mmCIF file of the N, C-alpha and C atoms, coordinates in Angstrom:
data_MODEL
# 
_entry.id   MODEL 
# 
loop_
_atom_site.group_PDB 
_atom_site.id 
_atom_site.type_symbol 
_atom_site.label_atom_id 
_atom_site.label_alt_id 
_atom_site.label_comp_id 
_atom_site.label_asym_id 
_atom_site.label_entity_id 
_atom_site.label_seq_id 
_atom_site.pdbx_PDB_ins_code 
_atom_site.Cartn_x 
_atom_site.Cartn_y 
_atom_site.Cartn_z 
_atom_site.occupancy 
_atom_site.B_iso_or_equiv 
_atom_site.pdbx_formal_charge 
_atom_site.auth_seq_id 
_atom_site.auth_comp_id 
_atom_site.auth_asym_id 
_atom_site.auth_atom_id 
_atom_site.pdbx_PDB_model_num 
ATOM 1   N N  . MET A 1 1  ? 15.641  -75.065 5.932   1.00 0.00 ? 1  MET A N  1 
ATOM 2   C CA . MET A 1 1  ? 16.085  -74.908 4.393   1.00 0.00 ? 1  MET A CA 1 
ATOM 3   C C  . MET A 1 1  ? 14.907  -75.331 3.834   1.00 0.00 ? 1  MET A C  1 
ATOM 4   N N  . ARG A 1 2  ? 14.414  -76.604 3.843   1.00 0.00 ? 2  ARG A N  1 
ATOM 5   C CA . ARG A 1 2  ? 13.112  -76.934 2.825   1.00 0.00 ? 2  ARG A CA 1 
ATOM 6   C C  . ARG A 1 2  ? 12.167  -75.303 2.830   1.00 0.00 ? 2  ARG A C  1 
ATOM 7   N N  . ILE A 1 3  ? 11.663  -74.702 3.856   1.00 0.00 ? 3  ILE A N  1 
ATOM 8   C CA . ILE A 1 3  ? 10.879  -74.050 4.069   1.00 0.00 ? 3  ILE A CA 1 
ATOM 9   C C  . ILE A 1 3  ? 11.524  -72.736 3.339   1.00 0.00 ? 3  ILE A C  1 
ATOM 10  N N  . ALA A 1 4  ? 12.616  -72.166 3.335   1.00 0.00 ? 4  ALA A N  1 
ATOM 11  C CA . ALA A 1 4  ? 13.429  -71.399 2.497   1.00 0.00 ? 4  ALA A CA 1 
ATOM 12  C C  . ALA A 1 4  ? 13.371  -71.599 0.860   1.00 0.00 ? 4  ALA A C  1 
ATOM 13  N N  . SER A 1 5  ? 13.841  -73.064 0.643   1.00 0.00 ? 5  SER A N  1 
ATOM 14  C CA . SER A 1 5  ? 13.552  -73.246 -0.686  1.00 0.00 ? 5  SER A CA 1 
ATOM 15  C C  . SER A 1 5  ? 12.332  -73.125 -1.031  1.00 0.00 ? 5  SER A C  1 
ATOM 16  N N  . GLN A 1 6  ? 11.308  -73.369 -0.548  1.00 0.00 ? 6  GLN A N  1 
ATOM 17  C CA . GLN A 1 6  ? 10.035  -73.112 -0.894  1.00 0.00 ? 6  GLN A CA 1 
ATOM 18  C C  . GLN A 1 6  ? 9.872   -71.950 -0.897  1.00 0.00 ? 6  GLN A C  1 
ATOM 19  N N  . GLY A 1 7  ? 10.078  -70.874 -0.183  1.00 0.00 ? 7  GLY A N  1 
ATOM 20  C CA . GLY A 1 7  ? 9.456   -69.590 -0.130  1.00 0.00 ? 7  GLY A CA 1 
ATOM 21  C C  . GLY A 1 7  ? 9.835   -68.907 -1.671  1.00 0.00 ? 7  GLY A C  1 
ATOM 22  N N  . LYS A 1 8  ? 11.415  -69.673 -1.794  1.00 0.00 ? 8  LYS A N  1 
ATOM 23  C CA . LYS A 1 8  ? 11.903  -68.827 -2.872  1.00 0.00 ? 8  LYS A CA 1 
ATOM 24  C C  . LYS A 1 8  ? 11.279  -69.367 -3.960  1.00 0.00 ? 8  LYS A C  1 
ATOM 25  N N  . VAL A 1 9  ? 10.985  -70.610 -4.343  1.00 0.00 ? 9  VAL A N  1 
ATOM 26  C CA . VAL A 1 9  ? 10.596  -71.231 -5.235  1.00 0.00 ? 9  VAL A CA 1 
ATOM 27  C C  . VAL A 1 9  ? 9.003   -70.542 -5.686  1.00 0.00 ? 9  VAL A C  1 
ATOM 28  N N  . THR A 1 10 ? 8.279   -70.406 -4.313  1.00 0.00 ? 10 THR A N  1 
ATOM 29  C CA . THR A 1 10 ? 6.782   -69.312 -4.695  1.00 0.00 ? 10 THR A CA 1 
ATOM 30  C C  . THR A 1 10 ? 6.989   -68.286 -4.975  1.00 0.00 ? 10 THR A C  1 
ATOM 31  N N  . ILE A 1 11 ? 7.950   -67.728 -4.683  1.00 0.00 ? 11 ILE A N  1 
ATOM 32  C CA . ILE A 1 11 ? 8.242   -66.040 -4.994  1.00 0.00 ? 11 ILE A CA 1 
ATOM 33  C C  . ILE A 1 11 ? 8.507   -65.877 -6.584  1.00 0.00 ? 11 ILE A C  1 
ATOM 34  N N  . SER A 1 12 ? 9.578   -67.082 -6.536  1.00 0.00 ? 12 SER A N  1 
ATOM 35  C CA . SER A 1 12 ? 9.694   -66.688 -8.307  1.00 0.00 ? 12 SER A CA 1 
ATOM 36  C C  . SER A 1 12 ? 8.434   -67.399 -9.390  1.00 0.00 ? 12 SER A C  1 
ATOM 37  N N  . GLN A 1 13 ? 7.549   -68.279 -8.644  1.00 0.00 ? 13 GLN A N  1 
ATOM 38  C CA . GLN A 1 13 ? 6.512   -68.307 -9.251  1.00 0.00 ? 13 GLN A CA 1 
ATOM 39  C C  . GLN A 1 13 ? 5.521   -67.438 -9.587  1.00 0.00 ? 13 GLN A C  1 
ATOM 40  N N  . VAL A 1 14 ? 5.423   -66.772 -8.297  1.00 0.00 ? 14 VAL A N  1 
ATOM 41  C CA . VAL A 1 14 ? 4.484   -65.631 -8.466  1.00 0.00 ? 14 VAL A CA 1 
ATOM 42  C C  . VAL A 1 14 ? 5.065   -64.561 -9.395  1.00 0.00 ? 14 VAL A C  1 
ATOM 43  N N  . PHE A 1 15 ? 6.348   -64.086 -9.082  1.00 0.00 ? 15 PHE A N  1 
ATOM 44  C CA . PHE A 1 15 ? 7.084   -63.261 -10.114 1.00 0.00 ? 15 PHE A CA 1 
ATOM 45  C C  . PHE A 1 15 ? 6.731   -63.469 -11.714 1.00 0.00 ? 15 PHE A C  1 
ATOM 46  N N  . LEU A 1 16 ? 7.070   -64.923 -12.084 1.00 0.00 ? 16 LEU A N  1 
ATOM 47  C CA . LEU A 1 16 ? 6.886   -65.161 -13.454 1.00 0.00 ? 16 LEU A CA 1 
ATOM 48  C C  . LEU A 1 16 ? 5.242   -65.166 -13.745 1.00 0.00 ? 16 LEU A C  1 
ATOM 49  N N  . SER A 1 17 ? 4.581   -65.668 -12.807 1.00 0.00 ? 17 SER A N  1 
ATOM 50  C CA . SER A 1 17 ? 2.934   -65.469 -13.237 1.00 0.00 ? 17 SER A CA 1 
ATOM 51  C C  . SER A 1 17 ? 2.413   -64.378 -13.433 1.00 0.00 ? 17 SER A C  1 
ATOM 52  N N  . THR A 1 18 ? 2.785   -63.427 -12.463 1.00 0.00 ? 18 THR A N  1 
ATOM 53  C CA . THR A 1 18 ? 2.626   -62.066 -12.703 1.00 0.00 ? 18 THR A CA 1 
ATOM 54  C C  . THR A 1 18 ? 3.038   -61.251 -14.039 1.00 0.00 ? 18 THR A C  1 
ATOM 55  N N  . LEU A 1 19 ? 4.168   -61.511 -14.271 1.00 0.00 ? 19 LEU A N  1 
ATOM 56  C CA . LEU A 1 19 ? 4.823   -61.291 -15.367 1.00 0.00 ? 19 LEU A CA 1 
ATOM 57  C C  . LEU A 1 19 ? 4.307   -61.706 -16.708 1.00 0.00 ? 19 LEU A C  1 
ATOM 58  N N  . CYS A 1 20 ? 3.912   -62.935 -16.775 1.00 0.00 ? 20 CYS A N  1 
ATOM 59  C CA . CYS A 1 20 ? 2.918   -63.689 -17.867 1.00 0.00 ? 20 CYS A CA 1 
ATOM 60  C C  . CYS A 1 20 ? 1.841   -63.008 -18.021 1.00 0.00 ? 20 CYS A C  1 
ATOM 61  N N  . VAL A 1 21 ? 1.076   -62.743 -16.802 1.00 0.00 ? 21 VAL A N  1 
ATOM 62  C CA . VAL A 1 21 ? -0.194  -61.920 -16.985 1.00 0.00 ? 21 VAL A CA 1 
ATOM 63  C C  . VAL A 1 21 ? 0.166   -60.511 -17.259 1.00 0.00 ? 21 VAL A C  1 
ATOM 64  N N  . ALA A 1 22 ? 0.968   -59.675 -17.129 1.00 0.00 ? 22 ALA A N  1 
ATOM 65  C CA . ALA A 1 22 ? 1.063   -58.575 -17.782 1.00 0.00 ? 22 ALA A CA 1 
ATOM 66  C C  . ALA A 1 22 ? 1.553   -58.375 -18.989 1.00 0.00 ? 22 ALA A C  1 
ATOM 67  N N  . MET A 1 23 ? 2.089   -59.269 -19.465 1.00 0.00 ? 23 MET A N  1 
ATOM 68  C CA . MET A 1 23 ? 2.426   -59.524 -20.959 1.00 0.00 ? 23 MET A CA 1 
ATOM 69  C C  . MET A 1 23 ? 1.161   -59.921 -21.643 1.00 0.00 ? 23 MET A C  1 
ATOM 70  N N  . ILE A 1 24 ? 0.194   -60.409 -21.057 1.00 0.00 ? 24 ILE A N  1 
ATOM 71  C CA . ILE A 1 24 ? -0.922  -61.151 -21.616 1.00 0.00 ? 24 ILE A CA 1 
ATOM 72  C C  . ILE A 1 24 ? -1.924  -59.853 -21.735 1.00 0.00 ? 24 ILE A C  1 
ATOM 73  N N  . SER A 1 25 ? -1.811  -58.903 -20.662 1.00 0.00 ? 25 SER A N  1 
ATOM 74  C CA . SER A 1 25 ? -2.832  -57.936 -21.012 1.00 0.00 ? 25 SER A CA 1 
ATOM 75  C C  . SER A 1 25 ? -2.338  -56.699 -21.522 1.00 0.00 ? 25 SER A C  1 
ATOM 76  N N  . ILE A 1 26 ? -0.854  -56.642 -21.601 1.00 0.00 ? 26 ILE A N  1 
ATOM 77  C CA . ILE A 1 26 ? -0.428  -55.658 -22.645 1.00 0.00 ? 26 ILE A CA 1 
ATOM 78  C C  . ILE A 1 26 ? -0.767  -55.908 -23.952 1.00 0.00 ? 26 ILE A C  1 
ATOM 79  N N  . ILE A 1 27 ? -0.420  -57.336 -24.516 1.00 0.00 ? 27 ILE A N  1 
ATOM 80  C CA . ILE A 1 27 ? -0.554  -57.735 -25.829 1.00 0.00 ? 27 ILE A CA 1 
ATOM 81  C C  . ILE A 1 27 ? -2.202  -57.630 -26.115 1.00 0.00 ? 27 ILE A C  1 
ATOM 82  N N  . ASN A 1 28 ? -2.684  -57.855 -25.004 1.00 0.00 ? 28 ASN A N  1 
ATOM 83  C CA . ASN A 1 28 ? -4.383  -57.549 -25.600 1.00 0.00 ? 28 ASN A CA 1 
ATOM 84  C C  . ASN A 1 28 ? -4.637  -56.042 -25.759 1.00 0.00 ? 28 ASN A C  1 
ATOM 85  N N  . MET A 1 29 ? -4.121  -55.356 -24.667 1.00 0.00 ? 29 MET A N  1 
ATOM 86  C CA . MET A 1 29 ? -4.412  -53.827 -24.976 1.00 0.00 ? 29 MET A CA 1 
ATOM 87  C C  . MET A 1 29 ? -3.959  -53.409 -26.215 1.00 0.00 ? 29 MET A C  1 
ATOM 88  N N  . PHE A 1 30 ? -2.972  -53.936 -26.740 1.00 0.00 ? 30 PHE A N  1 
ATOM 89  C CA . PHE A 1 30 ? -2.333  -53.311 -28.098 1.00 0.00 ? 30 PHE A CA 1 
ATOM 90  C C  . PHE A 1 30 ? -3.096  -54.049 -29.230 1.00 0.00 ? 30 PHE A C  1 
ATOM 91  N N  . CYS A 1 31 ? -3.683  -55.081 -29.009 1.00 0.00 ? 31 CYS A N  1 
ATOM 92  C CA . CYS A 1 31 ? -4.448  -55.787 -30.204 1.00 0.00 ? 31 CYS A CA 1 
ATOM 93  C C  . CYS A 1 31 ? -5.683  -54.984 -29.967 1.00 0.00 ? 31 CYS A C  1 
ATOM 94  N N  . PHE A 1 32 ? -6.322  -54.321 -28.986 1.00 0.00 ? 32 PHE A N  1 
ATOM 95  C CA . PHE A 1 32 ? -7.938  -53.793 -28.804 1.00 0.00 ? 32 PHE A CA 1 
ATOM 96  C C  . PHE A 1 32 ? -7.194  -52.749 -29.597 1.00 0.00 ? 32 PHE A C  1 
ATOM 97  N N  . ILE A 1 33 ? -6.310  -51.674 -28.998 1.00 0.00 ? 33 ILE A N  1 
ATOM 98  C CA . ILE A 1 33 ? -6.141  -50.498 -29.674 1.00 0.00 ? 33 ILE A CA 1 
ATOM 99  C C  . ILE A 1 33 ? -6.190  -50.336 -31.279 1.00 0.00 ? 33 ILE A C  1 
ATOM 100 N N  . GLY A 1 34 ? -5.179  -51.433 -31.664 1.00 0.00 ? 34 GLY A N  1 
ATOM 101 C CA . GLY A 1 34 ? -5.231  -51.918 -33.150 1.00 0.00 ? 34 GLY A CA 1 
ATOM 102 C C  . GLY A 1 34 ? -6.377  -51.940 -34.080 1.00 0.00 ? 34 GLY A C  1 
ATOM 103 N N  . SER A 1 35 ? -7.395  -52.702 -33.622 1.00 0.00 ? 35 SER A N  1 
ATOM 104 C CA . SER A 1 35 ? -8.518  -52.918 -34.105 1.00 0.00 ? 35 SER A CA 1 
ATOM 105 C C  . SER A 1 35 ? -9.422  -51.699 -33.957 1.00 0.00 ? 35 SER A C  1 
ATOM 106 N N  . MET A 1 36 ? -9.238  -50.783 -32.760 1.00 0.00 ? 36 MET A N  1 
ATOM 107 C CA . MET A 1 36 ? -9.977  -49.957 -32.723 1.00 0.00 ? 36 MET A CA 1 
ATOM 108 C C  . MET A 1 36 ? -9.481  -48.684 -33.782 1.00 0.00 ? 36 MET A C  1 
ATOM 109 N N  . ASN A 1 37 ? -8.266  -48.720 -33.993 1.00 0.00 ? 37 ASN A N  1 
ATOM 110 C CA . ASN A 1 37 ? -7.644  -47.549 -34.949 1.00 0.00 ? 37 ASN A CA 1 
ATOM 111 C C  . ASN A 1 37 ? -8.223  -48.399 -36.234 1.00 0.00 ? 37 ASN A C  1 
ATOM 112 N N  . GLN A 1 38 ? -7.808  -49.546 -36.645 1.00 0.00 ? 38 GLN A N  1 
ATOM 113 C CA . GLN A 1 38 ? -8.266  -49.868 -37.734 1.00 0.00 ? 38 GLN A CA 1 
ATOM 114 C C  . GLN A 1 38 ? -10.120 -49.823 -38.148 1.00 0.00 ? 38 GLN A C  1 
ATOM 115 N N  . SER A 1 39 ? -10.547 -49.953 -37.096 1.00 0.00 ? 39 SER A N  1 
ATOM 116 C CA . SER A 1 39 ? -12.115 -49.757 -37.614 1.00 0.00 ? 39 SER A CA 1 
ATOM 117 C C  . SER A 1 39 ? -12.544 -48.582 -37.560 1.00 0.00 ? 39 SER A C  1 
ATOM 118 N N  . THR A 1 40 ? -11.794 -47.638 -36.779 1.00 0.00 ? 40 THR A N  1 
ATOM 119 C CA . THR A 1 40 ? -12.168 -45.784 -37.296 1.00 0.00 ? 40 THR A CA 1 
ATOM 120 C C  . THR A 1 40 ? -11.643 -45.701 -38.371 1.00 0.00 ? 40 THR A C  1 
ATOM 121 N N  . ALA A 1 41 ? -10.329 -45.982 -38.618 1.00 0.00 ? 41 ALA A N  1 
ATOM 122 C CA . ALA A 1 41 ? -9.769  -45.804 -40.029 1.00 0.00 ? 41 ALA A CA 1 
ATOM 123 C C  . ALA A 1 41 ? -10.727 -46.019 -41.032 1.00 0.00 ? 41 ALA A C  1 
ATOM 124 N N  . TRP A 1 42 ? -11.548 -47.295 -40.902 1.00 0.00 ? 42 TRP A N  1 
ATOM 125 C CA . TRP A 1 42 ? -12.290 -48.018 -41.654 1.00 0.00 ? 42 TRP A CA 1 
ATOM 126 C C  . TRP A 1 42 ? -13.341 -47.271 -42.036 1.00 0.00 ? 42 TRP A C  1 
ATOM 127 N N  . ILE A 1 43 ? -14.014 -46.894 -41.029 1.00 0.00 ? 43 ILE A N  1 
ATOM 128 C CA . ILE A 1 43 ? -14.964 -45.735 -40.953 1.00 0.00 ? 43 ILE A CA 1 
ATOM 129 C C  . ILE A 1 43 ? -15.138 -44.608 -41.568 1.00 0.00 ? 43 ILE A C  1 
ATOM 130 N N  . ASP A 1 44 ? -13.885 -43.920 -41.009 1.00 0.00 ? 44 ASP A N  1 
ATOM 131 C CA . ASP A 1 44 ? -13.753 -42.470 -42.236 1.00 0.00 ? 44 ASP A CA 1 
ATOM 132 C C  . ASP A 1 44 ? -13.196 -42.443 -43.547 1.00 0.00 ? 44 ASP A C  1 
ATOM 133 N N  . ARG A 1 45 ? -13.109 -43.615 -44.208 1.00 0.00 ? 45 ARG A N  1 
ATOM 134 C CA . ARG A 1 45 ? -13.094 -44.149 -45.608 1.00 0.00 ? 45 ARG A CA 1 
ATOM 135 C C  . ARG A 1 45 ? -14.280 -44.035 -45.983 1.00 0.00 ? 45 ARG A C  1 
# 
């Protein structure tokens, strides 16, 4: 029982950590794209 519960906990922890990393990477990507668009628009002016 303990092993099964630990397995479930580790799976949930891995899932949550992966989800957090994915969200952070997506946010960084959007920020990078936004900064690129702002810089290009500023250069076009």
